[in-house]
Residue, then its C-alpha position, 0 to 999 in steps of 0.5 A: m932014510s928019515v925023509s923016506i919014512l916021513r913022506p909015507r907018514s905025511r901022506l897017511q896023515r893027509l888021508a886020515t884028515l880027509d877021511r875025518l873031513a868026509t865023516m864030519s861033512t856027512w854028519v853035518f849034512w844029515f844034521f841039517a836035513v833033520l833040522t830042516a825037516l823038523q823046522v817045516i813040520l813045526a811050521l806046518t803044525r803052527s808051533g814056531t820054528l827052530l832055525s830062526g827065532a820069532p821076532d820079539s819086537l811085536p807086542g803081546r804073545q810071541p808070534l808063531v807065523w810072521v813075515t818081514i816086508a819092505p817099505p814099498l809094501l807098506q803103502h796101503a798101511g801108511s809108512v809115516l812114523i810119528h814119535s814124540g822123541l823127534a825134533p820139531g819138523v822132523q819126520a821118519s819112515w819105516n825101514g820095514a815091518i814085521l807082521g805076525t800072528a800068535h794064532p795062525t790058521a792052517g793056511q797061514g801055517l802052510a804058507f809060512a812053511i813054504t817061505l822056509l823051504p827055499a833057503g833050507l833046500l839051498r842049504l841042503g843042496a850045498l851041504y850034499l855037494a860038499m859031502r860028496l866032494a869030501r868023500s871023493a877027496a878022501r877016496d881019490g885025492v884032491y887034485t883030480v878031475q873028479a874033484a874039480r868037477m864036483v867043485l864046479s857043480l857046487g859053484w853052479w848050485l850056489l850061483a843058480s839055486g841062490l837066485a832061484a831060492s831068492l825068487a821062490q822065497g819072494f813069491a812065498r813071502a808075498n803069498l803069506l803077506g796076502l794072508l796076514v793083511t786085509w788089503h790086496v797084495d798085487w803082483v806089482h808089490l812082488p819085486a819088493s819081496f825079492g833080494v839077491p843073495w850077493p854073498v852066495e852068488w859071488f861065492g858060487l862064481g868064485l868056486i866056478i873059477f877055482a874049479r877051472v883052475m883045479r881041472i887044469g892042475a889035475e890034467m897037468r899032473a896026470d900028464l906029468e905022471g904019464t910022462v914019468 
């Protein structure tokens, strides 16, 4: 009798946990949605950002618009580092540079806001799909074809949108760089602004594989239930 009593309670506890997870994922999604909107608004109004702090390595007033560039983009400005602390005959080169301004123009503010959008949209899309997955699991259970389909959608979103966001951010950073320097930023310099988010790509690929395993398990469970 004790076993028959414990099993329903255990099932109810799991359902209650999934309900709490679905509620929490909803709150997290809307929190980041509002935070991303505020971040873009602050960038457009040239008031800084919320999610990423301004670099404190620049002299003078804290910049409100900034961009980090890779070494190949420094060829026009010169990349040789001269420092009195280096031993005789030793040279050093910059690993990158941060360009910022404390008094951005409207165009610079708009270009800066565009650099923030790709990562924000990637994050919101992943949170939205995770929220739908949690709601579906709370309603129908975890071992269902619907849950496997949503895990697959989340994996493809991270895999495809992660690369697309990286490319879009690279173009946006190159565009912002062109507004912060006097030398011409050519299309040849664009590859130096790109960076593939490998952790996101590998995680998305892992979710795609896991979704396939979930789908097979859900179909086997449905066959067993139909047999019984």
